C-alpha positions in Angstrom: 13.4 -6.8 24.1 14.5 -8.0 27.6 15.9 -5.5 29.9 19.2 -7.4 30.3 19.8 -7.4 26.6 18.9 -3.8 26.3 21.2 -2.8 29.1 24.1 -4.7 27.5 23.6 -2.8 24.2 23.3 0.5 26.0 26.4 -0.1 28.0 28.3 -1.0 24.9 27.5 2.5 23.5 29.8 4.1 26.3 28.0 6.8 28.2 24.4 5.9 27.6 24.2 7.5 24.2 24.7 10.8 22.5 21.8 13.3 22.8 19.8 13.6 19.6 18.2 16.9 18.6 14.4 17.1 19.1 13.5 19.4 16.1 14.9 20.3 12.7 17.6 17.6 13.4 19.6 18.4 10.1 19.5 22.2 9.9 22.7 22.8 11.9 25.0 20.5 9.9 27.4 23.4 9.2 27.9 23.9 12.9 28.0 20.4 14.3 29.3 17.0 13.1 26.4 14.6 12.8 26.2 10.9 12.3 22.8 9.7 10.9 22.0 6.1 11.7 19.3 4.0 10.1 18.9 0.2 10.6 17.6 -2.1 7.9 15.7 -5.3 8.9 13.3 -7.9 7.5 13.4 -11.0 5.2 14.7 -11.6 1.8 13.8 -8.3 0.1 15.5 -6.5 3.0 18.6 -8.6 2.7 18.7 -8.7 -1.1 18.0 -11.3 -3.8 20.1 -10.4 -6.9 23.8 -9.5 -6.8 24.9 -6.3 -5.7 25.0 -3.4 -8.3 26.0 -0.7 -5.7 29.8 -1.3 -6.3 31.2 2.0 -4.9 31.1 3.7 -1.5 28.9 6.7 -2.2 29.3 9.8 -0.2 31.5 8.0 2.3 28.6 6.1 3.6 29.3 3.4 6.3 27.6 0.2 7.3 28.0 -3.2 8.8 28.2 -6.8 7.6 24.8 -8.5 8.3 24.1 -8.6 12.2 27.7 -7.7 13.0 28.9 -4.6 14.8 32.1 -3.6 13.2 31.6 -0.4 11.2 33.1 -0.2 7.7 32.6 1.4 4.3 29.1 0.7 2.9 30.1 -1.3 -0.2 31.0 -5.0 -0.8 30.2 -6.0 2.7 30.0 -9.8 2.7 27.3 -11.6 4.5 28.3 -13.8 7.4 25.4 -16.0 8.2 26.4 -19.0 6.2 23.6 -18.5 3.6 25.2 -16.2 1.0 28.7 -16.1 -0.1 28.5 -12.7 -1.9 27.0 -9.4 -1.3 23.4 -9.0 -2.4 21.7 -5.7 -3.3 19.8 -4.5 -0.1 17.7 -1.3 -0.3 20.1 0.3 2.2 22.4 1.3 -0.5 19.7 3.3 -2.2 18.7 4.6 1.2 22.2 6.0 2.0 22.5 7.6 -1.4 19.0 8.9 -1.4 19.3 10.5 2.0 22.6 12.1 1.1 21.0 13.6 -2.1 18.0 14.9 -0.2 20.3 16.7 2.1 22.3 18.1 -0.8 19.2 19.3 -2.5 18.3 21.3 0.5 21.8 22.7 0.9 22.4 20.8 4.2 25.3 18.5 3.4 28.8 20.1 3.3 31.5 19.0 0.7 33.3 17.1 3.3 30.7 14.3 3.7 32.6 12.8 6.6 31.5 15.7 8.8 27.9 14.4 8.5 28.2 10.6 8.2 25.5 8.3 7.1 25.5 4.8 8.6 23.1 2.1 7.6 23.0 -1.1 9.4 21.7 -4.6 8.2 20.0 -7.3 10.3 18.0 -9.4 7.9 17.4 -13.0 6.8 15.4 -14.5 4.1 12.3 -16.5 5.0 12.0 -15.1 8.4 8.6 -14.2 10.0 7.7 -11.1 11.8 7.9 -13.0 15.1 11.5 -13.7 14.2 12.3 -10.0 13.6 10.6 -8.4 16.6 11.4 -7.2 20.1 14.0 -9.5 21.8 15.0 -11.5 18.9 18.5 -12.2 17.8 18.3 -9.9 14.7 16.3 -7.2 16.6 19.1 -7.0 19.3 21.8 -7.2 16.5 20.3 -4.1 14.9 20.4 -2.2 18.3 24.0 -3.3 18.8 24.9 -1.6 15.4 23.2 1.5 16.6 25.3 1.4 19.7 28.5 0.7 17.7 27.6 3.8 15.7 27.3 5.8 18.9 30.9 4.7 19.9 32.2 5.6 16.4 30.5 9.1 16.8 31.9 9.8 20.2 35.4 9.0 19.0 34.9 11.5 16.2 33.1 14.3 18.2 29.9 13.6 16.2 26.2 14.1 17.4 24.1 11.1 16.7 20.7 11.1 15.0 18.8 7.8 15.2 16.4 7.9 12.4 14.9 4.4 12.9 14.8 1.4 10.7 13.8 0.4 7.2 11.7 -2.8 7.3 10.7 -5.1 4.5 8.8 -8.2 5.5 5.4 -9.9 5.2 5.7 -12.8 2.6 6.6 -15.3 5.2 3.7 -14.4 7.5 1.4 -14.9 4.4 2.7 -18.3 3.9 2.4 -19.2 7.5 -1.2 -18.1 7.6 -0.7 -15.4 10.3 -4.0 -13.5 10.8 -4.5 -9.9 10.0 -5.1 -9.0 13.7 -1.9 -10.7 14.9 0.3 -9.2 12.1 -1.1 -5.7 12.7 -0.6 -5.8 16.5 2.9 -7.3 16.0 4.0 -4.5 13.7 2.8 -1.9 16.1 4.5 -3.5 19.1 7.7 -4.0 17.2 7.7 -0.3 16.0 6.8 1.0 19.5 9.6 -1.1 21.0 12.2 0.1 18.4 11.3 3.7 19.2 11.7 3.1 23.0 14.9 1.1 22.7 16.5 3.6 20.3 15.9 6.3 22.9 17.8 4.3 25.4 20.8 4.3 23.2 20.4 7.8 21.7 18.2 10.0 23.9 16.0 12.5 22.2 12.4 13.4 21.5 12.5 12.6 17.8 10.4 9.6 16.7 12.4 6.5 15.6 10.3 5.4 12.7 10.0 1.8 11.3 9.6 2.6 7.6 8.1 -0.3 5.7 6.9 -1.4 2.4 3.5 -2.8 1.7 3.9 -6.3 0.5 1.4 -8.5 -1.4 3.7 -10.8 -3.2 1.2 -13.6 -3.1 -2.4 -12.8 -3.2 -3.0 -16.5 -2.4 -0.9 -18.1 0.3 0.5 -21.6 -0.1 -0.9 -22.5 3.4 -4.3 -21.0 3.5 -5.2 -19.7 0.1 -5.9 -16.1 1.1 -3.5 -14.7 3.6 -1.4 -12.5 1.2 -4.2 -10.0 1.1 -4.6 -10.1 4.9 -1.0 -9.3 5.5 -1.2 -6.3 3.2 -4.2 -5.1 4.9 -2.6 -5.6 8.4 0.1 -3.3 7.2 -2.0 -0.5 6.1 -4.1 -0.8 9.3 -0.9 -0.6 11.3 0.2 2.5 9.4 -3.1 4.2 10.3 -3.0 3.2 13.9 0.6 4.0 14.8 2.7 7.1 14.3 5.9 4.9 14.5 5.1 2.3 11.8 4.8 4.0 8.4 4.7 2.7 4.8 6.9 4.3 2.3 5.6 2.7 -0.8 3.8 -0.2 -2.2 5.6 -3.3 -3.5 3.8 -4.1 -6.7 4.9 -1.0 -8.4 8.6 -2.2 -8.8 10.3 -4.5 -11.3 10.5 -8.0 -10.0 13.2 -10.7 -10.6 10.7 -13.4 -9.7 7.2 -13.8 -8.3 8.1 -12.1 -5.1 11.7 -10.7 -5.1 12.4 -7.2 -6.6 15.3 -6.6 -9.0 18.5 -5.2 -7.8 17.8 -1.9 -9.5 14.3 -1.7 -7.8 15.9 -2.3 -4.4 17.8 0.9 -4.8 14.6 2.8 -5.6 12.8 1.4 -2.6 15.6 2.5 -0.3 15.4 6.1 -1.7 11.6 6.1 -1.1 12.2 5.1 2.5 15.0 7.7 2.9 12.6 10.4 1.9 10.1 9.4 4.7 13.0 9.5 7.3 14.4 12.7 5.9 11.0 14.6 6.2 10.6 13.4 9.8 14.2 14.5 10.7 14.0 17.7 8.8 10.5 19.0 9.6 9.0 16.6 12.1 6.4 15.5 9.5 5.4 12.0 8.7 5.1 11.7 4.9 2.0 9.8 4.0 1.9 7.3 1.1 -0.8 7.6 -1.6 -4.1 6.4 -0.1 -7.8 6.5 -0.6 -9.3 8.8 2.0 -13.0 9.0 0.9 -15.4 7.0 -1.3 -19.1 7.9 -2.2 -21.6 7.2 -5.0 -22.5 9.7 -7.6 -25.1 8.8 -10.4 -24.5 5.2 -9.8 -20.7 5.5 -10.1 -18.1 4.7 -7.5 -16.0 7.8 -6.7 -12.5 7.3 -5.0 -10.8 10.3 -3.5 -7.0 10.2 -2.8 -4.9 12.2 -0.4 -3.1 13.5 -3.6 -3.9 13.6 -7.3 -4.6 10.4 -9.0 -4.0 9.1 -12.5 -4.4 5.8 -14.3 -1.0 4.6 -15.4 -0.8 3.5 -19.1 3.0 2.9 -19.4 4.4 0.7 -16.6 1.1 -1.2 -15.9 -1.2 -0.8 -18.9 -3.4 -3.8 -18.8 -4.5 -4.4 -15.2 -8.1 -5.5 -15.1 -10.4 -2.7 -13.9 -7.3 -0.8 -12.7 -7.2 -3.2 -9.8 -10.5 -2.1 -8.3 -13.2 -4.6 -7.2 -16.7 -3.7 -6.0 -19.2 -6.2 -4.4 -22.9 -5.7 -3.6 -24.4 -6.4 -0.4 -24.6 -10.1 -1.3 -20.9 -10.3 -2.0 -21.4 -10.5 -5.8 -18.8 -8.7 -7.8 -19.8 -5.9 -10.1 -18.4 -5.9 -13.7 -16.0 -3.0 -14.5 -16.9 -0.7 -17.3 -14.9 2.6 -17.4 -12.7 4.8 -15.4 -12.2 8.6 -15.5 -9.5 10.6 -13.5 -10.3 14.2 -12.2 -7.9 15.8 -9.8 -7.8 13.8 -6.7 -10.6 11.6 -7.7 -11.4 8.6 -9.9 -14.9 7.8 -11.2 -15.5 4.1 -11.8 -18.5 3.0 -13.8 -19.9 -0.6 -13.7 -22.4 -2.4 -15.7 -24.7 -2.2 -12.5 -25.1 0.9 -10.4 -22.9 1.1 -7.2 -24.8 1.8 -3.9 -23.8 3.1 -0.6 -22.9 0.0 1.7 -21.3 -1.9 -1.1 -17.7 -3.0 -0.4 -14.6 -2.2 -2.5 -10.9 -3.2 -2.6 -7.9 -2.1 -4.6 -5.2 -4.5 -5.6 -6.9 -7.7 -4.4 -6.4 -9.2 -7.9 -3.3 -10.7 -9.6 -1.4 -8.2 -11.7 -1.7 -8.4 -15.5 1.3 -7.5 -17.7 3.7 -7.6 -14.7 5.3 -11.0 -15.1 7.2 -12.5 -13.3 5.3 -10.8 -10.4 2.3 -12.8 -9.5 0.9 -10.8 -6.6 -1.8 -8.2 -6.2 -1.9 -4.6 -7.4 -3.3 -2.1 -9.8 -2.3 0.9 -12.0 -3.3 4.0 -10.0 -0.6 6.4 -9.1 0.2 10.0 -8.7 0.9 12.3 -11.7 4.3 12.9 -12.9 3.6 16.6 -12.7 4.5 18.3 -10.4 7.8 16.4 -10.8 8.5 13.9 -8.1 11.8 12.9 -6.6 14.1 11.4 -9.3 16.7 8.7 -8.2 18.9 6.7 -10.6 17.1 8.6 -13.5 13.7 7.2 -12.3 10.7 9.2 -11.1 9.7 8.0 -7.7 6.0 8.3 -8.1 3.7 7.3 -5.3 1.4 4.4 -6.3 -1.8 3.7 -4.6 -1.5 1.4 -1.6 -3.6 -1.7 -1.4 -6.8 -1.0 0.5 -10.4 -2.0 1.2 -13.5 -0.5 2.6 -17.2 0.2 2.5 -18.7 2.7 0.0 -19.9 5.7 1.9 
């Protein structure tokens, strides 16, 4: 963002920002009052699509009306941008509740929740591109202004501020516009790097200010170019691997959808809880939680072996009919192999095809429209982590990691 804009936001925070702890940020909650801030930015899935179902202020969480800087209870906050006349279900509600529950599970949150307040901002607009959400834009600056307003609130209540970073949910618009993989990837890294630096200007401290995103592939085929939906998803996973500040919490295809690209209100809460887990682990232990990804491929007896960073299973409940589990393999001429069988073993999956796989062939996961997932029309598969050991449960739903969309060359 521009220096003048940043200076104005920092000045609004009073003394230049409260100091944030640099390690184990949440461990001393019984000895000091803390305010935890996270912004939420992006396009329609960030802002919300269906009507709000989070109708109570949970655990005294606070927030802001979209793009504004007046802090208030996080419930029933009306949008003010002239587009929506009623509150929609943003992932920020699930984020606030999920973060508090994680703290409680670790014995960190006292009974008087106002001692350790959670504040979740919102600066989002449907149909906006990455370029309309990045450094120096109106909504980016509005997000920082909400952080600065949280500092003012904290100083008035003798609280110490922890800036966790932002949830971010965007990508569909860039697919429609035909933004290239390289441009989207570099834009994500630049934005995340800027958010970290600008956050430190307002709340000094060494802790990373993460941009915690979802991997979107709501349209395998773009309206504009016919293929950019996949390119955006690949830009996102490449940015995750290249930057310690931009991180993917979860895939998008795994959730229930209200239409071909917008998640249901219930799914929004689950996404927020997944993002909260990532920020919590960074604040608590200084660890960036990795999503479920392929980390190795090789050929064994003519079969393709995929190895994940955690155990892998083929889902048979939520997505039981996906063609080839979402895996495609292509020979050196680009011709696709015909899927035959799949077998799970620990962290690996063995895929057999009617022809043998060879080193140097290419593969991708999720570059095929989902089967049995209507009304969602985007890409995905049915590979996830096992339910044992038990994952985090939120709203009665197991928050399993599903495999991120990816591609590569067979080793």
